[in-house]
C-alpha positions as CSV (number, residue, x, y, z in Angstrom):
1,M,8.2,2.4,17.2
2,Q,4.6,2.7,18.1
3,K,2.3,-0.3,17.4
4,R,-1.2,-0.4,16.0
5,K,-3.9,-3.0,15.7
6,L,-5.6,-3.4,12.3
7,G,-9.3,-2.9,13.2
8,S,-10.8,-5.3,15.8
9,S,-8.4,-8.1,14.8
10,N,-5.5,-9.2,16.9
11,L,-3.1,-8.3,14.2
12,E,-0.6,-5.8,15.7
13,V,1.9,-4.1,13.5
14,S,4.3,-1.1,13.5
15,A,2.4,2.2,13.1
16,L,4.2,2.6,9.8
17,G,4.8,-0.3,7.4
18,L,7.1,-0.6,4.4
19,G,5.8,-1.0,0.9
20,C,8.3,-3.2,-1.0
21,M,7.0,-2.9,-4.6
22,G,9.6,-0.4,-5.7
23,M,12.5,-2.6,-4.7
24,T,12.0,-4.7,-7.8
25,F,9.2,-3.2,-9.8
26,A,7.3,-0.2,-11.2
27,Y,9.7,2.7,-10.7
28,G,12.5,1.9,-13.2
29,P,15.4,-0.5,-13.1
30,A,15.5,-2.6,-9.9
31,P,18.0,-1.5,-7.3
32,D,20.9,-3.7,-6.2
33,K,19.4,-6.8,-4.5
34,Q,21.9,-6.9,-1.6
35,E,21.3,-3.2,-0.9
36,M,17.6,-3.9,-0.7
37,I,18.1,-6.9,1.6
38,S,20.2,-4.6,3.8
39,L,17.5,-1.9,3.8
40,L,14.8,-4.4,4.7
41,R,16.9,-5.8,7.6
42,T,17.7,-2.2,8.8
43,S,14.1,-1.3,8.8
44,V,13.4,-4.2,11.2
45,E,16.2,-3.0,13.4
46,K,14.5,0.4,13.4
47,G,11.2,-1.1,14.6
48,V,9.3,-1.8,11.3
49,T,7.3,-5.1,11.6
50,F,4.9,-4.8,8.7
51,F,6.0,-5.5,5.1
52,D,3.9,-5.4,1.9
53,T,4.7,-7.4,-1.2
54,A,2.8,-9.3,-4.0
55,E,3.4,-12.0,-6.5
56,V,2.8,-9.5,-9.4
57,Y,5.6,-7.3,-8.3
58,G,8.4,-8.4,-10.6
59,P,6.6,-10.7,-11.1
60,F,7.7,-13.0,-8.3
61,T,11.1,-11.4,-7.6
62,N,9.7,-9.1,-4.9
63,E,8.4,-12.0,-2.8
64,E,11.7,-13.7,-3.2
65,L,13.6,-10.6,-2.1
66,V,11.3,-10.1,1.0
67,G,11.5,-13.8,1.8
68,E,15.3,-13.9,1.7
69,A,15.7,-10.6,3.7
70,L,13.3,-11.4,6.4
71,A,13.9,-15.2,6.9
72,P,16.3,-14.6,9.8
73,V,13.6,-12.5,11.7
74,R,10.5,-14.2,10.4
75,E,8.8,-14.6,13.8
76,K,9.3,-10.8,14.5
77,V,7.6,-9.5,11.4
78,I,4.2,-9.5,9.6
79,I,4.3,-10.2,5.9
80,A,1.4,-9.3,3.6
81,T,1.2,-10.5,0.0
82,K,-1.5,-10.7,-2.6
83,F,-3.2,-12.9,-5.2
84,G,-5.6,-12.2,-8.1
85,F,-3.8,-12.2,-11.4
86,N,-3.0,-14.7,-14.2
87,I,0.7,-13.7,-14.2
88,E,1.7,-16.4,-16.7
89,T,-0.3,-14.6,-19.4
90,E,1.7,-12.3,-21.6
91,T,0.8,-8.6,-21.4
92,T,1.7,-5.5,-23.3
93,A,3.9,-2.9,-21.7
94,G,2.3,-1.0,-18.8
95,N,-0.7,-3.3,-18.6
96,L,-1.5,-5.6,-15.7
97,P,-2.2,-9.3,-16.4
98,P,-5.8,-10.6,-16.6
99,L,-7.6,-11.1,-13.3
100,N,-8.0,-14.6,-11.8
101,S,-9.5,-15.1,-8.3
102,R,-10.9,-18.6,-8.9
103,P,-10.6,-20.6,-5.6
104,E,-8.2,-23.2,-7.1
105,H,-5.9,-20.4,-8.4
106,I,-5.9,-18.7,-5.0
107,K,-4.7,-21.9,-3.3
108,A,-2.0,-22.4,-6.0
109,V,-0.8,-18.9,-5.5
110,A,-0.7,-19.3,-1.8
111,E,1.6,-22.4,-2.1
112,A,3.9,-20.6,-4.5
113,S,4.1,-17.5,-2.4
114,L,4.9,-19.5,0.7
115,K,7.9,-21.0,-1.1
116,R,9.2,-17.7,-2.4
117,L,8.7,-16.1,1.1
118,K,10.5,-18.9,2.7
119,T,7.8,-19.4,5.3
120,D,5.0,-21.8,6.2
121,Y,2.3,-19.1,6.8
122,I,1.2,-15.8,5.2
123,D,0.2,-13.2,7.9
124,L,-2.1,-11.2,5.6
125,F,-3.3,-12.4,2.2
126,Y,-5.0,-9.8,0.1
127,Q,-7.1,-10.1,-3.0
128,H,-5.1,-7.7,-5.1
129,R,-8.1,-6.5,-7.3
130,V,-11.7,-7.6,-7.3
131,D,-12.5,-10.2,-10.0
132,P,-16.0,-9.6,-11.4
133,N,-16.0,-13.1,-12.8
134,V,-15.7,-14.8,-9.4
135,P,-18.3,-14.1,-6.6
136,I,-16.5,-12.5,-3.7
137,E,-18.1,-15.2,-1.4
138,D,-16.1,-17.8,-3.3
139,V,-12.9,-15.8,-2.8
140,A,-13.5,-15.4,0.9
141,G,-14.4,-19.1,1.2
142,A,-11.1,-20.1,-0.4
143,V,-9.1,-17.9,1.9
144,K,-11.1,-19.2,4.8
145,E,-10.0,-22.7,3.9
146,L,-6.3,-21.5,3.8
147,I,-6.8,-20.0,7.2
148,D,-8.3,-23.2,8.6
149,A,-5.3,-25.0,7.2
150,G,-2.9,-22.7,9.0
151,K,-1.3,-21.4,5.8
152,V,-2.8,-17.9,6.1
153,K,-3.5,-15.9,9.2
154,H,-5.7,-13.0,8.0
155,F,-7.8,-12.1,4.9
156,G,-7.5,-8.7,3.2
157,L,-9.0,-6.9,0.2
158,S,-7.5,-4.2,-2.0
159,E,-9.3,-1.3,-3.8
160,A,-12.6,-2.9,-3.1
161,G,-15.9,-1.1,-2.8
162,V,-18.4,-1.2,0.1
163,D,-20.7,-3.9,-1.2
164,V,-17.8,-6.3,-1.9
165,I,-16.3,-5.6,1.6
166,R,-19.6,-6.4,3.3
167,R,-20.2,-9.5,1.3
168,A,-16.6,-10.8,1.9
169,H,-16.7,-10.0,5.6
170,A,-19.9,-12.0,6.0
171,V,-18.1,-15.2,4.9
172,Q,-14.6,-14.6,6.3
173,P,-13.8,-11.6,8.5
174,V,-11.7,-9.1,6.6
175,T,-8.8,-7.9,8.7
176,A,-7.7,-5.1,6.5
177,L,-8.5,-3.1,3.3
178,Q,-5.6,-1.8,1.3
179,S,-6.3,1.2,-0.9
180,E,-4.8,4.5,-1.9
181,Y,-5.2,7.3,0.6
182,S,-3.3,10.5,1.1
183,L,-3.6,14.3,1.2
184,W,-4.1,14.3,-2.5
185,W,-6.5,11.3,-2.7
186,R,-9.3,11.4,-0.1
187,E,-12.2,9.7,-1.8
188,Q,-12.1,6.8,0.8
189,E,-13.5,9.2,3.4
190,E,-16.9,9.3,1.9
191,E,-18.1,5.6,2.2
192,I,-15.1,3.4,2.8
193,L,-13.7,4.6,6.1
194,P,-17.1,4.7,7.9
195,T,-17.8,1.1,6.6
196,L,-14.4,-0.1,7.9
197,E,-15.0,1.5,11.3
198,E,-18.4,0.0,11.5
199,L,-17.1,-3.5,10.7
200,G,-13.9,-3.3,12.7
201,I,-11.6,-3.6,9.6
202,G,-8.2,-2.0,9.5
203,F,-7.1,0.3,6.7
204,V,-3.7,0.1,5.0
205,P,-3.2,3.1,2.7
206,F,-0.7,2.6,-0.1
207,S,0.9,5.6,-1.8
208,P,0.4,7.8,1.3
209,L,3.1,10.1,-0.2
210,G,1.3,10.4,-3.6
211,R,3.8,8.1,-5.3
212,G,6.5,10.5,-4.3
213,F,4.9,13.8,-5.3
214,L,4.0,14.9,-1.7
215,T,7.7,14.7,-0.7
216,G,8.4,17.9,-2.7
217,K,11.1,16.2,-4.6
218,I,9.2,16.0,-7.9
219,D,8.2,18.9,-10.1
220,A,7.2,19.7,-13.7
221,K,10.8,19.4,-14.8
222,T,11.3,15.9,-13.3
223,T,12.0,13.1,-15.9
224,F,11.1,9.5,-15.1
225,D,13.0,6.4,-16.2
226,S,11.4,4.8,-19.3
227,K,10.3,1.8,-17.1
228,D,8.7,4.0,-14.4
229,F,4.9,3.5,-14.5
230,R,4.3,7.1,-13.5
231,N,4.9,7.9,-17.2
232,N,1.5,6.4,-17.9
233,V,-0.3,8.0,-15.0
234,P,-2.3,11.1,-16.0
235,R,-1.7,12.8,-12.6
236,F,2.0,12.8,-13.4
237,S,1.9,14.4,-16.8
238,E,4.1,17.5,-17.0
239,E,1.1,19.8,-17.2
240,N,-0.6,18.2,-14.2
241,R,2.6,18.2,-12.1
242,K,2.9,21.9,-12.8
243,A,-0.7,22.5,-11.6
244,N,-0.4,20.2,-8.6
245,Q,2.8,21.9,-7.4
246,A,0.6,24.4,-5.6
247,L,-0.5,21.6,-3.1
248,V,3.1,20.7,-2.3
249,D,4.1,24.3,-1.9
250,L,1.4,24.8,0.8
251,L,2.4,21.5,2.4
252,A,6.1,22.6,2.5
253,K,5.3,25.9,4.2
254,F,3.2,24.1,6.9
255,A,6.0,21.5,7.4
256,E,8.6,24.2,7.9
257,Q,6.5,25.7,10.8
258,K,6.4,22.2,12.4
259,N,10.2,21.6,11.9
260,A,9.3,18.6,9.7
261,T,9.6,17.6,6.1
262,P,6.6,17.6,3.7
263,A,6.8,13.8,3.6
264,Q,6.6,13.6,7.4
265,I,3.6,15.9,7.5
266,A,1.8,13.9,4.8
267,L,2.4,10.7,6.7
268,A,1.5,12.2,10.1
269,W,-1.7,13.4,8.6
270,V,-2.7,9.9,7.5
271,L,-1.7,8.5,10.9
272,A,-3.8,11.1,12.7
273,Q,-7.1,10.2,10.9
274,K,-7.7,6.9,12.8
275,N,-5.7,4.7,15.2
276,W,-6.5,1.7,13.0
277,I,-4.9,3.1,9.9
278,V,-1.3,1.9,9.0
279,P,0.2,3.5,6.0
280,I,2.9,1.7,4.0
281,P,5.1,4.2,2.2
282,G,7.7,2.6,0.0
283,T,11.3,3.5,-0.5
284,T,14.6,2.1,-1.8
285,K,16.8,4.6,0.2
286,L,17.9,4.5,3.8
287,H,17.7,8.2,4.4
288,R,14.1,8.2,3.0
289,L,13.2,5.3,5.3
290,E,14.6,7.3,8.3
291,E,12.7,10.4,7.2
292,N,9.5,8.5,6.9
293,L,9.9,6.8,10.3
294,G,10.3,10.3,11.8
295,A,6.7,11.0,10.9
296,V,5.5,8.7,13.8
297,A,6.9,11.3,16.2
298,V,5.2,14.3,14.6
299,E,2.1,15.3,16.6
300,L,-0.6,17.1,14.8
301,T,-3.2,18.9,17.0
302,E,-6.8,19.4,16.0
303,E,-5.9,22.9,14.9
304,D,-3.1,21.5,12.8
305,L,-5.5,19.1,11.1
306,K,-8.0,21.8,10.4
307,E,-5.3,24.0,9.0
308,L,-4.1,21.2,6.7
309,N,-7.6,20.5,5.5
310,K,-8.1,24.2,4.8
311,L,-4.8,24.5,2.9
312,T,-5.3,21.4,0.8
313,S,-8.9,22.3,0.0
314,Q,-7.5,25.3,-1.9
315,V,-6.0,23.2,-4.6
316,K,-8.0,20.9,-6.9
317,V,-5.6,18.1,-7.8
318,Q,-5.4,17.6,-11.5
319,G,-5.3,14.2,-13.4
320,A,-6.6,10.7,-12.8
321,R,-4.5,8.6,-10.4
322,Y,-4.4,5.6,-12.8
323,S,-4.3,5.0,-16.5
324,E,-7.6,4.2,-18.1
325,G,-6.9,0.5,-18.2
326,A,-5.8,0.2,-14.6
327,Q,-8.8,2.3,-13.4
328,K,-11.2,-0.3,-14.7
329,L,-9.9,-2.7,-12.0
330,I,-11.0,-0.6,-9.1
331,N,-14.0,-1.0,-6.8
332,R,-15.6,-3.9,-8.8
């Protein structure tokens, strides 16, 4: 497995990480716990060293799963988790809890996450969503105190805009930004990626496979479990899936020429953008993990990248990537 450094920090991780959310949360009933522990440990054996979780995934059960699975190999892996929600507050189905990034709450979350993760330090601690009621300088200051205390190694942001990134970075250097980025969501290229490059901040794209759509295994006829959050995502309406199929069809033809799968090409494309980008595709299946890891060996030439840009520019992707409520939490 190739390694990459997140920006100008000394945080070195496997070129491909593993998003763990779906192992307990968001895509329907949680899979068997022991199977997920086995999958996590197998991923380490295959060279994955970077694992992404959050207190809100479950809530809490995802951190517990990751902690139990990785405890035997803790010194070999990098664990990222997140703070930023009032999880104890009751919410209606499909809605996230209210935001809370007050400094005292951040510190309390850190202590609770450390226990669930069965560790005495968090490698990378992200603010999950920007809280407009708390100055980002206060958030960065709280994480800086946790870093000074040895409880956190690195500070991260998620779905933050340029102004917030700059202000946070001035108080406590930001090691990584985590936001959505893929062949069907490229908005980050306009302002975010140039800013990250300027400041020496790494980029960790989530949903690099378009929440499964870019694998070619989802079409207009696909039905999702009642607990699958994609039921509430406009981009995954039956009408929009039918329209967006054209993008996957083009990707599949290109992949065939490269003796790869659509998923491998989608991941290889992300990896080829910058050497400080580390995508974190999620999966609950061993064969999908192996397929995804195969993307690291796929070499895309400059001509390949031009061809992919040309192909994907032919299709205007239909539908918003979040429900209206979730969209309000982006880029505060």
